C-alpha positions as CSV (number, residue, x, y, z in Angstrom):
1,X,-24.4,-7.9,-53.7
2,X,-21.9,-10.3,-52.1
3,X,-24.1,-10.6,-49.0
4,X,-27.1,-11.5,-51.2
5,X,-25.1,-14.0,-53.3
6,X,-23.6,-15.5,-50.2
7,X,-27.1,-16.2,-48.8
8,X,-28.1,-17.9,-52.0
9,X,-24.9,-20.0,-52.8
10,X,-23.1,-20.4,-49.4
11,X,-24.5,-22.6,-46.6
12,X,-23.6,-21.5,-43.1
13,X,-22.3,-18.2,-44.7
14,X,-21.5,-16.7,-41.2
15,X,-19.0,-19.4,-40.3
16,X,-16.0,-17.6,-41.7
17,X,-13.5,-19.9,-40.1
18,X,-14.8,-22.9,-41.9
19,X,-12.5,-23.9,-44.8
20,X,-15.3,-24.6,-47.3
21,X,-17.2,-21.4,-46.4
22,X,-13.9,-19.4,-46.7
23,X,-13.1,-20.9,-50.1
24,X,-16.6,-20.2,-51.4
25,X,-16.4,-16.6,-50.4
26,X,-13.0,-16.3,-52.1
27,X,-14.4,-17.9,-55.3
28,X,-17.5,-15.7,-55.2
29,X,-15.5,-12.6,-54.8
30,X,-13.2,-13.7,-57.6
31,X,-16.1,-14.4,-60.0
32,X,-17.8,-11.1,-59.3
33,X,-14.4,-9.4,-59.8
34,X,-14.1,-11.0,-63.2
35,X,-17.5,-9.8,-64.3
36,X,-17.1,-6.2,-63.1
37,X,-13.6,-5.8,-64.4
38,X,-14.5,-7.1,-67.9
39,X,-17.4,-4.7,-68.0
40,X,-15.1,-1.8,-67.1
41,X,-12.5,-2.9,-69.6
42,X,-15.0,-3.1,-72.5
43,X,-16.5,0.3,-71.7
44,X,-13.2,2.1,-71.2
45,X,-11.5,0.5,-74.2
46,X,-14.4,1.6,-76.4
47,X,-14.3,5.1,-75.1
48,X,-10.5,5.2,-75.5
49,X,-10.7,4.1,-79.1
50,X,-13.4,6.7,-79.8
51,X,-11.6,9.6,-78.1
52,X,-8.0,8.5,-78.8
53,X,-7.3,9.0,-75.1
54,X,-4.2,6.9,-74.1
55,X,-4.8,7.4,-70.4
56,X,-8.4,6.0,-70.7
57,X,-7.1,3.0,-72.8
58,X,-4.3,2.5,-70.3
59,X,-6.9,2.4,-67.5
60,X,-9.0,0.0,-69.5
61,X,-6.1,-2.5,-69.8
62,X,-5.5,-2.1,-66.1
63,X,-9.0,-3.4,-65.6
64,X,-8.3,-6.2,-68.0
65,X,-5.3,-7.2,-65.9
66,X,-7.5,-7.0,-62.8
67,X,-9.9,-9.5,-64.5
68,X,-7.0,-11.8,-65.1
69,X,-6.0,-11.4,-61.5
70,X,-9.5,-12.3,-60.4
71,X,-9.3,-15.5,-62.5
72,X,-6.1,-16.4,-60.8
73,X,-7.6,-15.6,-57.4
74,X,-10.6,-17.8,-58.1
75,X,-8.4,-20.7,-59.3
76,X,-6.1,-20.2,-56.3
77,X,-9.0,-20.5,-53.8
78,X,-10.3,-23.6,-55.6
79,X,-6.9,-25.4,-55.6
80,X,-5.9,-24.3,-52.1
81,X,-9.0,-26.1,-50.7
82,X,-7.8,-29.5,-51.8
83,X,-7.3,-32.0,-49.0
84,X,-3.8,-33.1,-47.9
85,X,-2.3,-36.0,-49.9
86,X,0.9,-38.1,-49.7
87,X,2.9,-35.5,-51.6
88,X,1.5,-32.5,-49.6
89,X,0.7,-33.7,-46.1
90,X,0.2,-30.1,-44.8
91,X,-2.4,-29.3,-47.5
92,X,-2.4,-26.9,-50.4
93,X,-3.1,-23.6,-48.7
94,X,0.1,-21.9,-49.9
95,X,-1.4,-22.0,-53.4
96,X,-3.3,-18.9,-52.3
97,X,0.0,-17.1,-51.7
98,X,1.3,-18.3,-55.1
99,X,-1.8,-17.0,-56.9
100,X,-1.2,-13.7,-55.2
101,X,2.4,-13.8,-56.5
102,X,1.1,-14.3,-60.1
103,X,-1.3,-11.4,-59.6
104,X,1.5,-9.1,-58.6
105,X,3.6,-10.1,-61.6
106,X,0.7,-9.4,-63.9
107,X,0.2,-6.0,-62.4
108,X,3.9,-5.1,-62.9
109,X,3.8,-6.3,-66.5
110,X,0.8,-4.1,-67.2
111,X,2.4,-1.1,-65.5
112,X,5.5,-1.5,-67.7
113,X,3.4,-1.7,-70.9
114,X,1.3,1.3,-70.0
115,X,4.4,3.4,-69.3
116,X,6.0,2.4,-72.6
117,X,2.9,3.2,-74.5
118,X,2.5,6.6,-72.8
119,X,6.1,7.5,-73.7
120,X,5.4,6.6,-77.3
121,X,2.4,8.9,-77.1
122,X,4.5,11.8,-75.9
123,X,7.0,11.3,-78.8
124,X,4.2,10.8,-81.3
125,X,1.2,12.8,-80.0
126,X,-2.3,12.4,-81.4
127,X,-5.4,14.5,-81.1
128,X,-7.7,13.6,-78.2
129,X,-11.4,13.8,-78.5
130,X,-13.3,14.2,-75.2
131,X,-17.0,13.3,-75.1
132,X,-19.7,12.9,-72.5
133,X,-19.1,9.1,-72.6
134,X,-15.6,9.7,-71.2
135,X,-16.9,11.3,-68.1
136,X,-19.8,8.9,-67.7
137,X,-17.8,5.7,-67.9
138,X,-14.9,7.0,-65.9
139,X,-17.3,8.1,-63.1
140,X,-19.1,4.7,-63.2
141,X,-15.6,3.0,-63.0
142,X,-14.8,5.0,-59.8
143,X,-18.1,3.9,-58.2
144,X,-17.6,0.2,-59.2
145,X,-14.0,0.2,-57.9
146,X,-14.9,1.7,-54.6
147,X,-17.6,-1.0,-54.2
148,X,-15.0,-3.7,-55.1
149,X,-12.6,-2.2,-52.5
150,X,-15.3,-2.4,-49.9
151,X,-16.4,-6.0,-50.4
152,X,-12.9,-7.3,-50.8
153,X,-11.7,-5.5,-47.7
154,X,-14.7,-6.5,-45.5
155,X,-14.8,-10.1,-46.5
156,X,-11.0,-10.4,-46.8
157,X,-10.8,-9.5,-43.1
158,X,-13.6,-11.8,-42.2
159,X,-12.0,-14.9,-43.8
160,X,-8.4,-13.7,-43.2
161,X,-7.4,-13.7,-46.9
162,X,-4.3,-11.8,-47.8
163,X,-5.2,-12.1,-51.5
164,X,-8.6,-10.5,-51.1
165,X,-7.0,-7.7,-49.0
166,X,-4.4,-7.1,-51.7
167,X,-7.2,-7.0,-54.3
168,X,-9.0,-4.4,-52.1
169,X,-5.9,-2.2,-52.1
170,X,-5.5,-2.8,-55.8
171,X,-9.1,-1.6,-56.3
172,X,-8.6,1.6,-54.3
173,X,-5.4,2.3,-56.3
174,X,-7.4,1.8,-59.5
175,X,-9.9,4.3,-58.1
176,X,-7.2,6.9,-57.6
177,X,-5.8,6.2,-61.1
178,X,-9.1,6.5,-62.8
179,X,-9.8,9.7,-60.9
180,X,-6.5,11.1,-62.3
181,X,-7.6,10.2,-65.8
182,X,-11.0,11.9,-65.2
183,X,-9.3,15.1,-64.0
184,X,-7.1,15.1,-67.1
185,X,-10.1,14.7,-69.3
186,X,-11.8,17.7,-67.6
187,X,-8.6,19.8,-67.9
188,X,-8.4,19.1,-71.6
189,X,-12.1,19.7,-72.1
190,X,-12.1,23.0,-70.3
191,X,-8.6,24.5,-70.7
192,X,-7.2,22.5,-73.6
193,X,-4.3,21.1,-71.6
194,X,-2.9,18.0,-73.3
195,X,-1.4,16.1,-70.4
196,X,-3.1,12.8,-71.4
197,X,0.1,10.9,-72.1
198,X,1.8,12.2,-68.9
199,X,-1.3,11.0,-67.0
200,X,-0.8,7.6,-68.6
201,X,2.8,7.5,-67.2
202,X,1.5,8.6,-63.8
203,X,-1.1,5.8,-63.9
204,X,1.5,3.3,-64.9
205,X,3.9,4.3,-62.1
206,X,1.0,4.1,-59.6
207,X,0.1,0.6,-60.8
208,X,3.8,-0.4,-60.6
209,X,3.9,0.8,-57.0
210,X,0.8,-1.3,-56.2
211,X,2.4,-4.2,-57.9
212,X,5.6,-4.0,-56.0
213,X,3.7,-3.6,-52.7
214,X,1.5,-6.6,-53.5
215,X,4.6,-8.6,-54.6
216,X,6.2,-7.9,-51.2
217,X,3.1,-9.0,-49.3
218,X,2.7,-12.3,-51.2
219,X,6.4,-13.3,-51.2
220,X,6.7,-12.6,-47.5
221,X,4.6,-15.6,-46.3
222,X,6.2,-17.9,-48.8
223,X,9.6,-17.0,-47.4
224,X,8.4,-17.5,-43.8
225,X,7.4,-14.3,-42.2
226,X,7.1,-13.5,-38.5
227,X,3.7,-14.7,-37.3
228,X,0.8,-12.4,-36.4
229,X,1.7,-10.8,-32.9
230,X,-2.0,-11.2,-31.9
231,X,-1.9,-14.9,-32.7
232,X,1.3,-15.3,-30.7
233,X,-0.2,-13.4,-27.7
234,X,-3.3,-15.5,-27.9
235,X,-1.3,-18.8,-27.8
236,X,0.8,-17.5,-24.9
237,X,-2.4,-16.6,-23.0
238,X,-3.9,-20.0,-23.5
239,X,-0.7,-21.8,-22.4
240,X,0.0,-19.6,-19.4
241,X,-3.6,-19.8,-18.0
242,X,-2.9,-23.5,-17.1
243,X,-1.8,-24.0,-13.5
244,X,0.7,-26.7,-14.8
245,X,2.8,-24.3,-16.8
246,X,5.3,-21.9,-15.3
247,X,6.8,-20.6,-18.5
248,X,7.0,-21.1,-22.3
249,X,9.8,-20.7,-24.9
250,X,10.9,-21.8,-28.4
251,X,7.6,-21.1,-30.0
252,X,7.5,-21.6,-33.7
253,X,4.5,-21.0,-36.0
254,X,4.6,-22.8,-39.3
255,X,2.3,-21.3,-42.0
256,X,1.1,-23.6,-44.7
257,X,-1.6,-21.2,-45.9
258,X,-4.6,-19.5,-44.3
259,X,-6.3,-21.9,-41.8
260,X,-3.3,-24.3,-42.1
261,X,-1.0,-23.2,-39.3
262,X,1.0,-25.4,-37.0
263,X,2.5,-24.4,-33.6
264,X,5.3,-26.0,-31.7
265,X,6.6,-24.7,-28.3
266,X,8.2,-25.8,-25.1
267,X,6.3,-25.5,-21.8
268,X,8.2,-25.4,-18.5
269,X,6.5,-27.5,-15.9
270,X,7.4,-28.4,-12.2
271,X,9.6,-31.4,-12.1
272,X,8.1,-32.7,-8.8
273,X,4.5,-33.1,-10.1
274,X,2.9,-36.3,-11.3
275,X,3.9,-36.9,-15.0
276,X,0.5,-38.3,-16.0
277,X,-1.3,-35.3,-14.6
278,X,1.1,-32.9,-16.4
279,X,0.7,-34.8,-19.6
280,X,-3.0,-34.5,-19.4
281,X,-2.7,-30.7,-18.8
282,X,-0.6,-30.4,-21.9
283,X,-3.1,-32.4,-24.0
284,X,-5.9,-30.0,-22.8
285,X,-3.7,-27.0,-23.8
286,X,-3.2,-28.4,-27.2
287,X,-6.9,-29.0,-27.6
288,X,-7.7,-25.4,-26.6
289,X,-5.2,-23.9,-29.0
290,X,-6.8,-25.9,-31.8
291,X,-10.3,-25.0,-30.7
292,X,-9.6,-21.2,-30.3
293,X,-7.0,-20.4,-32.9
294,X,-7.5,-23.2,-35.4
295,X,-3.7,-24.1,-35.2
296,X,-2.5,-27.6,-34.7
297,X,-0.2,-27.6,-31.6
298,X,2.7,-29.7,-30.5
299,X,4.0,-29.0,-27.0
300,X,7.2,-30.3,-25.5
301,X,7.4,-30.5,-21.7
302,X,10.5,-29.1,-20.0
303,X,10.8,-30.1,-16.3
304,X,12.0,-27.3,-14.0
305,X,13.2,-27.5,-10.4
306,X,11.2,-24.9,-8.5
307,X,12.5,-25.9,-5.0
308,X,16.2,-25.3,-5.3
309,X,16.9,-21.9,-3.7
310,X,20.5,-21.8,-5.0
311,X,19.2,-22.4,-8.5
312,X,16.7,-19.6,-8.2
313,X,19.4,-17.1,-6.9
314,X,21.7,-18.0,-9.8
315,X,19.0,-17.6,-12.4
316,X,18.0,-14.2,-11.0
317,X,21.7,-13.1,-11.2
318,X,22.0,-14.3,-14.8
319,X,18.7,-12.7,-15.8
320,X,19.8,-9.4,-14.3
321,X,23.1,-9.7,-16.2
322,X,21.6,-10.3,-19.6
323,X,19.1,-7.5,-19.2
324,X,22.0,-5.1,-18.6
325,X,23.3,-6.1,-22.0
326,X,19.9,-5.7,-23.8
327,X,16.4,-5.5,-22.2
328,X,15.0,-7.7,-24.9
329,X,17.2,-10.7,-24.1
330,X,15.5,-13.6,-22.3
331,X,16.6,-17.0,-21.1
332,X,15.2,-20.5,-20.6
333,X,16.1,-24.1,-19.8
334,X,18.2,-23.0,-16.9
335,X,20.1,-25.7,-15.1
336,X,22.8,-25.8,-12.5
337,X,25.5,-28.5,-12.2
338,X,27.6,-28.3,-9.0
339,X,31.4,-29.1,-9.0
340,X,34.2,-29.0,-6.5
341,X,35.6,-25.7,-7.7
342,X,32.7,-24.0,-9.4
343,X,29.1,-24.5,-10.6
344,X,28.1,-24.6,-14.3
345,X,25.1,-22.5,-15.2
346,X,23.6,-24.1,-18.4
347,X,20.9,-22.2,-20.2
348,X,19.6,-20.8,-23.6
349,X,19.5,-17.1,-24.3
350,X,17.1,-15.8,-26.9
351,X,18.2,-13.0,-29.1
352,X,15.7,-10.7,-30.9
353,X,15.8,-10.0,-34.6
354,X,18.4,-7.5,-35.8
355,X,20.5,-8.0,-32.7
356,X,23.7,-6.2,-33.5
357,X,26.1,-8.1,-31.2
358,X,27.7,-11.3,-32.7
359,X,26.7,-14.6,-31.0
360,X,30.3,-15.3,-29.9
361,X,30.7,-11.8,-28.5
362,X,27.4,-12.1,-26.6
363,X,28.3,-15.5,-25.0
364,X,31.8,-14.1,-24.0
365,X,30.2,-11.0,-22.5
366,X,27.6,-13.0,-20.5
367,X,30.3,-15.4,-19.2
368,X,32.6,-12.5,-18.1
369,X,29.9,-10.4,-16.5
370,X,28.4,-13.3,-14.5
371,X,31.8,-14.4,-13.4
372,X,32.7,-10.8,-12.3
373,X,29.6,-10.9,-10.1
374,X,30.2,-14.4,-8.7
375,X,33.5,-16.2,-9.6
376,X,32.1,-19.5,-8.5
377,X,29.8,-19.5,-11.6
378,X,30.7,-20.5,-15.2
379,X,28.1,-20.0,-17.9
380,X,27.5,-22.6,-20.6
381,X,25.3,-20.6,-23.1
382,X,23.4,-21.7,-26.1
383,X,22.1,-18.9,-28.3
384,X,18.5,-19.2,-29.7
385,X,16.6,-17.1,-32.3
386,X,13.2,-15.6,-31.7
387,X,11.1,-17.3,-34.4
388,X,7.8,-16.0,-33.1
389,X,8.9,-12.4,-32.8
390,X,8.1,-12.3,-29.0
391,X,11.2,-10.3,-28.0
392,X,11.5,-8.0,-31.0
């Protein structure tokens, strides 16, 4: 259905990287989600009232919350597509993450209410009436939710939408919850087992689990999570394929929403080459990063002396030393300043995430170990963090 509707309402519907196409897919999926979830809510709520089955009613309100979530998703896609302005020069893409946050909160509220209602049903039990309509509409619900999972997951991947992917997992969790309710109805119909209220609690707990997971996934990009390793590798490959670059470091990926990412990094270049030629190479690299990944890139040039044999030997010694401390440690911006009694080795060392050694202890260890190997060297160390997750 999504494919058919996309052909009718979305021009260039195969250009998934296009902002407008991406936004229209999100709004289309949100609109269809509203319609399907309202249908499921109305049918299940009617069956729940007729049969007095709290688990069916609970599942109905879960679908109602899903309809509300789809409304928020639709609005989020609409607002996130607004152009940058004076107050928000990086655009409004993070609204999509915020809408996902609201969806997660709604899921948790619904879960709490369902668990509370189910507990009341255990304390004050009522007779349950199971009819053919119960099995029919629960089965239809499972089929519809599997379909919603499929189109949200497929197109969520195509347009790189974390909200649609979260909706897909929410749909498959709803499928599992509805399946539990269906099994309970069968058990009651065949064996007379009254586990309806307990199933309602199970459904509520399952929805709560999905809500917590969804909350974690939507809060993470708002806090500033580590960028996608595939994106980082792609950027590294683009930069390193240039003959002008001999190394990169200090990469940072700033995420202002899907399709609104900015990259900054330092590129090491030979200090003896023509500055205008090197600058042109860097411009070409920035253009390639934009064309291939869609990220705006800003590259700082770091000149490196590749002809000083003493500098090369000193750098090799320091590299060997820090690798003995931790294989994940790397260094960059290596310089050598000669003096009458010793030479200062000035460099930055990059520590991975969850590195256990304190920065002061690491610096002191590097200085001691290098000096033990060559007492004519003294290390001046600056500690950097790995913002792109390259060394972790």
